[in-house]
Backbone as a chain_set.jsonl record, in Angstrom:
{"seq": "MSLYRIFDVAGSGMSAQTVRLNTTASNMANAESVSNSVNQTYRARHPVFAAFLDKAKDAVAAEVQVRGIVESPGPVRMEYRPDHPQANPKGYIFLPNVNPVEELADMISASRTYQDNVEVLNTSKELMSRTLELGR", "coords": {"N": [[-21.228, -14.041, -0.964], [-23.005, -11.504, 0.845], [-25.595, -8.988, -0.109], [-25.432, -6.873, 1.311], [-22.972, -6.765, 2.327], [-21.627, -5.191, 0.401], [-22.268, -2.143, 0.913], [-20.611, -1.991, 3.358], [-18.145, -2.209, 2.333], [-17.824, -0.447, 0.363], [-18.248, 1.824, 2.246], [-16.015, 1.571, 4.075], [-14.115, 2.388, 2.39], [-14.735, 5.148, 1.363], [-14.563, 6.292, 3.957], [-11.828, 5.962, 4.523], [-11.047, 7.354, 2.29], [-11.609, 9.873, 3.396], [-10.127, 10.171, 5.236], [-7.264, 10.314, 4.106], [-8.021, 12.398, 2.339], [-8.326, 14.674, 4.472], [-5.564, 14.596, 5.464], [-3.844, 15.465, 3.514], [-5.161, 18.0, 3.175], [-4.19, 18.939, 5.75], [-1.566, 18.854, 5.2], [-1.468, 20.805, 2.942], [-2.401, 23.24, 4.263], [0.015, 23.45, 5.809], [1.997, 24.19, 4.381], [3.741, 26.32, 3.684], [4.533, 27.195, 6.589], [6.557, 28.401, 8.67], [9.657, 28.001, 10.495], [12.17, 28.155, 13.168], [13.946, 25.778, 13.83], [15.151, 22.749, 12.948], [13.659, 20.442, 14.294], [11.68, 21.155, 14.813], [10.027, 21.882, 12.722], [7.296, 21.45, 10.616], [6.042, 18.216, 9.162], [5.109, 16.59, 6.147], [2.172, 14.598, 6.191], [1.091, 11.162, 5.761], [-1.393, 9.286, 5.107], [-1.656, 5.417, 6.068], [-2.797, 2.75, 4.627], [-4.645, -0.319, 4.731], [-5.682, -3.868, 3.641], [-8.547, -5.359, 5.007], [-9.608, -8.526, 5.668], [-12.026, -10.222, 6.734], [-12.35, -13.146, 7.73], [-14.77, -14.623, 8.982], [-16.583, -13.112, 8.794], [-17.3, -13.345, 5.403], [-15.227, -14.596, 2.991], [-14.297, -13.31, 1.062], [-15.143, -10.573, 0.811], [-13.052, -7.742, 1.27], [-12.679, -5.097, 3.184], [-11.245, -1.47, 4.015], [-8.772, -0.425, 5.663], [-7.317, 2.349, 8.063], [-4.231, 2.198, 9.047], [-2.605, 4.199, 10.194], [-1.237, 7.087, 10.55], [1.649, 8.516, 9.165], [4.89, 10.321, 9.248], [6.524, 12.039, 6.623], [9.647, 11.17, 5.732], [11.666, 12.433, 4.382], [13.607, 15.232, 3.948], [13.452, 18.324, 5.603], [13.12, 21.848, 3.876], [15.76, 24.172, 4.103], [16.34, 27.593, 4.723], [17.93, 30.636, 3.808], [17.653, 33.484, 4.968], [18.203, 35.998, 6.571], [16.815, 38.537, 7.455], [14.518, 37.404, 8.303], [11.773, 37.318, 10.768], [11.497, 34.712, 12.196], [13.883, 33.938, 11.722], [16.911, 31.528, 12.71], [19.725, 32.035, 15.094], [21.434, 31.638, 12.8], [20.745, 32.902, 11.031], [19.006, 31.092, 9.465], [15.826, 29.717, 8.018], [13.448, 27.169, 8.756], [11.473, 25.089, 6.332], [8.567, 23.083, 5.691], [8.558, 19.664, 4.638], [6.83, 19.73, 2.072], [5.15, 18.978, -0.732], [3.731, 20.85, -2.597], [2.413, 20.041, -5.36], [2.332, 17.574, -5.59], [0.746, 17.305, -3.591], [-1.638, 18.194, -4.451], [-2.142, 16.428, -6.545], [-2.578, 13.78, -5.183], [-4.731, 14.701, -3.73], [-6.859, 14.983, -5.886], [-6.912, 12.432, -6.871], [-7.708, 11.327, -4.315], [-10.353, 12.333, -4.187], [-11.271, 11.692, -6.192], [-11.223, 8.584, -6.165], [-13.013, 8.685, -3.554], [-15.391, 9.506, -4.861], [-15.75, 7.229, -6.866], [-16.486, 5.272, -5.021], [-18.822, 6.131, -4.002], [-20.58, 6.002, -6.293], [-20.435, 3.309, -6.361], [-21.917, 2.556, -4.416], [-24.507, 3.864, -4.937], [-24.996, 2.476, -7.278], [-25.448, -0.169, -6.405], [-27.68, 0.209, -4.615], [-29.827, 1.018, -6.373], [-29.854, -1.462, -7.727], [-30.622, -3.273, -6.042], [-33.142, -2.144, -5.528], [-34.311, -2.733, -7.949], [-34.393, -5.583, -7.723], [-36.033, -6.019, -5.839], [-38.317, -4.843, -6.891], [-39.018, -7.004, -8.832], [-40.516, -8.96, -7.499], [-42.927, -8.146, -7.75]], "CA": [[-21.073, -12.542, -0.207], [-24.294, -10.719, 1.27], [-25.476, -7.85, -0.822], [-25.052, -5.523, 2.286], [-21.546, -6.05, 2.817], [-20.971, -3.953, -0.606], [-22.273, -1.186, 1.677], [-19.553, -1.887, 4.379], [-16.921, -2.063, 1.744], [-17.848, 1.181, -0.038], [-18.31, 2.888, 3.227], [-14.681, 1.656, 4.526], [-13.085, 2.844, 1.111], [-14.691, 6.301, 1.539], [-13.826, 6.689, 5.025], [-10.421, 6.106, 4.274], [-10.585, 8.25, 1.323], [-11.951, 11.029, 3.951], [-8.895, 10.534, 6.123], [-6.614, 10.791, 2.929], [-8.3, 14.189, 2.233], [-8.006, 15.683, 5.621], [-4.592, 14.795, 5.879], [-4.026, 16.106, 2.424], [-5.672, 19.457, 3.536], [-3.324, 19.56, 6.749], [-0.312, 19.068, 4.513], [-1.365, 22.319, 2.257], [-2.39, 24.215, 4.983], [1.224, 23.923, 6.797], [3.215, 23.927, 3.288], [4.301, 27.442, 4.083], [4.863, 27.346, 7.727], [8.194, 28.346, 8.92], [10.301, 27.498, 12.318], [13.609, 28.154, 13.604], [14.52, 24.909, 14.093], [14.692, 21.202, 12.234], [12.713, 19.635, 15.161], [9.749, 21.943, 15.207], [9.432, 22.036, 11.493], [6.031, 20.633, 10.377], [6.501, 17.268, 7.935], [4.231, 15.872, 5.301], [1.549, 13.03, 6.809], [0.484, 10.333, 4.96], [-2.232, 7.944, 6.06], [-1.62, 4.155, 5.683], [-3.939, 1.829, 4.546], [-4.523, -1.633, 4.914], [-6.916, -4.312, 3.242], [-8.619, -6.216, 5.905], [-10.434, -9.52, 5.154], [-12.68, -10.888, 7.629], [-12.824, -14.439, 7.267], [-15.323, -15.059, 9.912], [-17.867, -12.927, 7.951], [-16.924, -13.534, 4.316], [-13.669, -14.58, 2.508], [-14.341, -12.273, -0.659], [-14.784, -8.946, 0.792], [-12.193, -6.682, 1.844], [-12.424, -3.503, 3.467], [-10.399, -0.683, 3.966], [-8.498, 0.176, 7.227], [-6.5, 2.999, 8.263], [-3.397, 1.646, 10.075], [-2.032, 4.903, 11.084], [-0.813, 8.276, 9.667], [3.148, 8.426, 8.979], [5.499, 11.596, 8.47], [7.235, 11.87, 5.648], [11.193, 11.1, 6.379], [12.258, 13.538, 3.57], [14.534, 16.409, 4.702], [12.89, 19.835, 5.213], [13.586, 22.833, 3.515], [16.115, 25.298, 4.758], [16.751, 28.99, 3.481], [19.074, 31.803, 4.62], [16.259, 34.729, 5.174], [18.462, 36.651, 8.158], [15.68, 39.255, 7.763], [12.874, 36.765, 8.925], [11.557, 37.194, 12.333], [11.687, 33.218, 12.807], [15.056, 33.262, 11.766], [17.666, 31.287, 14.127], [20.751, 32.814, 15.152], [22.796, 31.634, 12.251], [20.049, 33.374, 9.879], [17.987, 30.403, 8.698], [14.573, 29.464, 8.514], [12.89, 25.998, 7.968], [10.181, 25.235, 5.889], [7.982, 21.67, 5.644], [8.959, 18.791, 3.191], [5.666, 19.373, 1.688], [5.272, 19.364, -2.254], [2.131, 21.373, -3.064], [1.994, 19.681, -7.017], [2.21, 15.878, -5.244], [-0.626, 16.823, -2.636], [-2.683, 18.213, -5.062], [-2.395, 15.147, -7.41], [-3.012, 13.323, -4.237], [-6.135, 15.229, -3.221], [-7.436, 14.859, -6.688], [-6.798, 11.071, -6.595], [-8.565, 10.616, -3.311], [-11.735, 12.935, -4.395], [-12.162, 10.592, -7.548], [-11.891, 7.314, -5.547], [-14.335, 8.716, -2.863], [-16.902, 9.431, -5.822], [-16.104, 5.865, -7.297], [-17.209, 4.78, -3.76], [-20.161, 6.647, -3.916], [-20.982, 5.342, -7.253], [-20.639, 1.708, -6.114], [-23.333, 2.733, -3.158], [-25.696, 3.985, -5.883], [-25.714, 1.519, -8.319], [-25.858, -1.475, -5.445], [-28.756, 0.6, -4.372], [-30.166, 0.91, -7.559], [-29.729, -2.9, -8.378], [-31.38, -3.973, -4.911], [-34.449, -1.536, -5.705], [-35.099, -3.373, -8.969], [-34.51, -6.53, -7.631], [-37.467, -5.846, -5.254], [-39.562, -4.767, -7.947], [-39.136, -8.185, -9.809], [-41.189, -9.573, -6.703], [-43.983, -7.525, -7.806]], "C": [[-22.615, -11.953, -0.035], [-24.295, -9.473, 0.299], [-24.895, -6.658, -0.133], [-23.997, -5.218, 2.664], [-20.714, -5.136, 1.504], [-20.974, -2.339, 0.277], [-20.935, -0.756, 2.7], [-18.4, -1.635, 3.531], [-16.395, -0.752, 1.1], [-17.495, 2.179, 1.112], [-16.91, 2.735, 3.803], [-13.68, 2.563, 3.34], [-13.416, 4.587, 1.16], [-14.625, 6.762, 2.64], [-12.391, 6.744, 4.926], [-10.035, 7.482, 3.423], [-10.802, 9.691, 2.127], [-10.586, 11.027, 4.729], [-7.615, 11.102, 5.225], [-6.877, 12.38, 2.651], [-7.9, 14.922, 3.255], [-6.281, 15.72, 5.753], [-3.541, 15.527, 4.623], [-3.969, 17.472, 2.379], [-4.707, 19.984, 4.545], [-1.95, 20.058, 5.957], [-0.271, 20.415, 3.735], [-1.697, 23.011, 2.971], [-1.019, 24.532, 5.621], [2.17, 24.29, 5.629], [3.917, 25.102, 3.483], [4.557, 27.888, 5.307], [6.285, 27.582, 8.152], [8.348, 28.167, 10.595], [11.652, 28.214, 12.141], [14.554, 27.046, 13.507], [14.289, 23.548, 13.421], [13.515, 20.612, 13.107], [11.233, 20.255, 15.441], [9.299, 22.143, 13.857], [8.237, 20.983, 11.452], [6.591, 19.549, 9.059], [5.349, 16.693, 7.409], [3.84, 14.659, 5.829], [0.85, 12.667, 5.696], [-0.258, 9.177, 5.708], [-1.72, 6.301, 5.168], [-2.505, 3.224, 5.683], [-3.493, 0.238, 4.276], [-5.668, -2.62, 4.199], [-7.293, -5.221, 4.46], [-9.966, -7.382, 5.494], [-10.794, -10.033, 6.333], [-13.234, -12.123, 7.092], [-13.971, -14.987, 7.74], [-16.945, -14.526, 9.279], [-17.996, -13.481, 6.289], [-15.684, -13.416, 3.396], [-13.599, -13.855, 1.323], [-14.287, -11.092, -0.378], [-14.057, -8.625, 1.479], [-12.565, -5.484, 2.059], [-11.24, -2.77, 3.901], [-9.685, -0.434, 5.301], [-7.498, 1.389, 6.83], [-5.486, 2.67, 9.396], [-2.683, 2.647, 10.777], [-1.59, 6.248, 10.179], [0.732, 8.276, 10.194], [3.192, 10.027, 8.52], [6.259, 11.042, 7.893], [8.867, 12.209, 6.177], [11.949, 11.907, 5.368], [12.811, 14.662, 4.55], [13.826, 17.93, 4.667], [13.788, 20.788, 4.486], [14.653, 23.779, 4.216], [16.456, 26.329, 3.728], [17.636, 29.791, 4.353], [18.275, 33.021, 4.128], [17.011, 35.309, 6.748], [17.37, 37.656, 8.277], [14.63, 38.571, 8.433], [13.023, 36.776, 10.404], [11.645, 35.556, 12.771], [13.312, 32.929, 12.292], [16.181, 32.694, 12.922], [18.939, 32.295, 13.917], [22.058, 32.615, 13.97], [21.865, 32.29, 10.726], [19.275, 32.529, 8.969], [16.849, 29.925, 9.076], [14.383, 27.947, 7.785], [11.787, 25.759, 7.645], [9.78, 23.68, 5.658], [8.382, 21.047, 4.442], [7.311, 18.554, 2.397], [5.581, 20.059, 0.054], [4.018, 19.618, -2.756], [1.693, 20.61, -4.52], [1.663, 18.093, -6.294], [0.921, 16.227, -4.341], [-1.634, 17.15, -3.439], [-2.951, 17.115, -5.864], [-2.812, 14.226, -6.398], [-4.594, 13.473, -3.835], [-7.18, 15.17, -4.692], [-8.058, 13.337, -7.122], [-7.998, 10.766, -5.451], [-10.156, 11.177, -3.327], [-12.162, 12.133, -5.55], [-12.185, 9.153, -7.019], [-12.79, 7.46, -4.403], [-15.594, 8.936, -4.134], [-16.97, 8.243, -6.43], [-16.898, 5.089, -6.058], [-18.458, 4.798, -3.672], [-21.041, 6.017, -4.853], [-21.395, 3.921, -7.433], [-21.99, 1.694, -5.293], [-24.378, 2.782, -4.056], [-26.071, 3.102, -6.479], [-25.981, 0.348, -7.296], [-27.211, -1.175, -4.932], [-29.89, 0.262, -5.006], [-30.75, -0.446, -7.973], [-30.528, -3.377, -7.144], [-32.988, -3.383, -5.223], [-35.154, -2.214, -6.923], [-35.402, -4.443, -8.705], [-35.984, -6.948, -6.46], [-38.588, -5.68, -5.696], [-39.842, -5.983, -8.993], [-40.282, -9.088, -9.01], [-42.875, -9.212, -6.761], [-45.061, -8.01, -8.726]], "O": [[-23.344, -12.057, -1.021], [-23.238, -8.964, -0.075], [-24.189, -5.765, -0.6], [-23.655, -4.145, 3.159], [-19.61, -4.595, 1.565], [-20.019, -1.564, 0.31], [-20.408, 0.35, 2.817], [-17.593, -0.816, 3.969], [-15.307, -0.176, 1.142], [-16.693, 3.109, 1.018], [-16.433, 3.829, 4.104], [-12.689, 3.246, 3.603], [-12.453, 5.34, 1.011], [-14.61, 7.991, 2.566], [-11.831, 7.76, 5.339], [-9.18, 8.336, 3.657], [-10.252, 10.673, 1.629], [-9.994, 12.106, 4.757], [-7.03, 12.139, 5.535], [-6.074, 13.308, 2.747], [-7.116, 15.846, 3.038], [-5.731, 16.763, 6.107], [-2.503, 16.088, 4.972], [-3.108, 18.132, 1.797], [-4.318, 21.15, 4.473], [-1.407, 21.162, 6.007], [0.736, 21.12, 3.79], [-1.335, 24.098, 2.519], [-0.793, 25.69, 5.971], [3.25, 24.748, 6.0], [5.116, 24.823, 3.439], [4.86, 29.08, 5.336], [7.122, 26.734, 7.846], [7.543, 28.187, 11.526], [12.071, 28.735, 11.107], [15.732, 27.201, 13.184], [13.107, 23.214, 13.345], [12.454, 20.331, 12.55], [10.192, 19.934, 16.015], [8.158, 22.588, 13.734], [8.205, 19.929, 12.088], [7.361, 19.924, 8.174], [4.526, 16.264, 8.218], [4.63, 13.732, 6.01], [0.223, 13.361, 4.896], [0.137, 8.415, 6.59], [-1.505, 6.17, 3.963], [-3.017, 2.854, 6.74], [-2.458, -0.245, 3.817], [-6.764, -2.059, 4.186], [-6.364, -5.859, 4.955], [-11.076, -7.028, 5.097], [-9.872, -10.346, 7.087], [-14.181, -12.263, 6.319], [-14.406, -15.907, 7.048], [-18.012, -15.139, 9.256], [-19.024, -14.124, 6.076], [-15.191, -12.331, 3.087], [-12.585, -13.959, 0.633], [-13.564, -10.344, -1.036], [-14.152, -9.126, 2.599], [-12.8, -4.75, 1.099], [-10.225, -3.416, 4.161], [-10.531, -0.17, 6.154], [-6.972, 1.517, 5.725], [-5.817, 2.834, 10.571], [-2.123, 2.337, 11.829], [-1.729, 6.15, 8.96], [1.031, 8.083, 11.372], [2.387, 10.738, 7.92], [6.765, 9.952, 8.157], [9.224, 13.195, 6.822], [13.133, 12.017, 5.685], [12.446, 14.861, 5.708], [13.747, 18.552, 3.607], [15.008, 20.627, 4.446], [14.114, 24.249, 5.218], [16.728, 26.225, 2.532], [17.954, 29.499, 5.506], [18.317, 33.428, 2.967], [16.489, 35.094, 7.841], [16.888, 37.646, 9.409], [13.853, 39.215, 9.138], [13.975, 36.412, 11.093], [11.931, 35.376, 13.955], [13.859, 31.84, 12.465], [16.331, 33.348, 13.955], [19.149, 33.069, 12.984], [23.183, 33.111, 14.032], [22.29, 32.144, 9.58], [18.877, 32.959, 7.886], [16.646, 29.663, 10.261], [14.882, 27.569, 6.725], [10.881, 26.074, 8.416], [10.745, 22.954, 5.419], [8.547, 21.651, 3.382], [6.773, 17.462, 2.214], [5.842, 21.213, -0.287], [3.298, 18.766, -3.276], [0.484, 20.639, -4.752], [0.604, 17.556, -6.619], [0.02, 15.388, -4.369], [-2.659, 16.485, -3.29], [-4.138, 16.789, -5.898], [-3.77, 13.626, -6.884], [-5.422, 12.575, -3.682], [-8.376, 15.343, -4.459], [-9.186, 13.075, -7.539], [-9.006, 10.099, -5.684], [-11.046, 10.643, -2.665], [-13.352, 11.949, -5.806], [-13.133, 8.459, -7.386], [-13.428, 6.446, -4.12], [-16.673, 8.351, -4.037], [-18.117, 7.881, -6.69], [-17.87, 4.367, -6.281], [-19.188, 3.855, -3.365], [-22.106, 5.523, -4.484], [-22.227, 3.415, -8.187], [-22.939, 0.942, -5.513], [-25.189, 1.856, -4.065], [-27.242, 2.724, -6.45], [-27.084, -0.142, -7.536], [-27.97, -2.13, -4.767], [-30.773, -0.483, -4.583], [-31.873, -0.582, -8.458], [-31.368, -4.169, -7.572], [-33.942, -4.158, -5.147], [-36.382, -2.286, -6.971], [-36.493, -4.822, -9.129], [-36.673, -7.968, -6.425], [-39.654, -6.104, -5.25], [-40.735, -5.932, -9.839], [-40.95, -9.879, -9.676], [-43.785, -9.736, -6.12], [-46.13, -7.404, -8.8]]}, "num_chains": 1, "name": "protein.A"}
């Protein structure tokens, strides 16, 4: 495996975790949004990752790909609040199926994974620099 492939692998991991952080931020931002119907209610979104092994380049290094972003199939929350301006004719409002505690845990995990990939890049850069110094 080429030493430069390390940068591709770690970079793809950082890119994937950025998507994960963005979707988590979107979920947190919409956690308390209200609608008057089930179909218009925001649903939690989560990225789908897949390992990509490019056999033409190298059979050892796998990169991370974001295959897409899917909506959570869980039910939305329904509350009886007839005094709310968004209430439907029966007095119900609908809230997203976002769990803030799970989203916070996911955000911490994504942030730490991103930091790990940065550390891989920094360590690889340092090792390459020391290797070049051996020739002096």
